[in-house]
N, C-alpha and C positions, 0 to 999 in steps of 0.2 A: 504494499500500500504506499502510496506517495504522501509524505507529510505535507500539510498545508503550507504552501509557499516554498517548499523545499524540492530537492532533487530526489529521485528514486535512490534508495540506499539499501545495500546488502551488508549484513554483519558477517565478517569473516574472522576466522581464528588461524593464528600462525601454528604451523606444525613445528615439531621439534627441530627439523632441519631448517625450516624457515627462520626460527628464532636464532639459530646458530648463524645463518647467513646474514641476518639483520645486525647481529652483534658484530660480526666481522666488518660489515659495511660501515656501521657507526664508529668503529674504532680506526678505520682507515683515514688518515689525515691528508691524503693525496689531494693536490690541487687539480681541478678539471676546469679549463676555461669555460666561461659562459658563451654559448652560441646564441647571440641576439638575433631574433627573428621578428622584429617589430615591423609590422606591415606599413605603417606611416613612414618610417625611415627608409624602407626599401622603395616606396613610391617616390620619395624625394630623390633618391640615388638615380632613379630611372626617369626623372624629369617632371614629376608632378609639380603643379603650380602651388607654391607655399601659401599664397593668399587664399586658395581654395581649401587646401588640406588642413592648415594650421587651426582655424576656428573649430572645426569638428574634433580634431584631436585634443584641443584644449578643453572642450566641453566634456568630452569623455573622460579624460584623465583627472579633471577636477571632480567629476561625479564619483569616480572610483576612489579618489582620495577621500572624499567626504564619507563615503561608505566605510572605508577602513578606519577613518578617525572615529566614526560613530561606533563601530564594533569595538575599538579599543577602549572607548569610554564606557560602553555597556558591559563588556565581559572581560576587559583586560586583566582585572584582578583575579579572575578565575582560571586564567591560562597558565599552563606550566612555563617555566622560564624559556624553554626552547620554542614553545608556541608564541610566547610574546615577542621574542626576538625575530621569529619569522614574520609576524605581523608587522613589526617595526621595519623590517626590510621592505615589505609591500608599501608601507607609508612613505618611506624614504624614496623608494623607486617612483612612486606616483608624484611626489613632490619634484624630483629631478625631471620627470617628463613634463610637468606643467611648466617648470622653468625653461626647459629646452624649447617647447612649442611656443612659449611667449617670445623667446629669442628669435625663432623662425618667423613669427608673425611680424616682428619688428624689423628684421633684417632681410627677409625673403623678398624676392621681386617677382 
């Protein structure tokens, strides 16, 4: 059954082998570079008009930032440290994207 306003969810359990694999993965400090696949940036690369693209990108990144800020306000104290840090990453990413698209809107031609 789909929760009101939510996504379909399935509860799963880790097997013993899965728990071991998860622990190995969590303990591995290796750096893996991020592969950015931001559609708006790709469109800029291939010649999209900044004046057309930037306003929509700004609106959507501001909306997502507001959603993350509201989530942090509402449930931030209930999150584990790692969950809070992941949410903080999302907040900082969206702030950076808002800043970037504002720059594009001011400097794009």
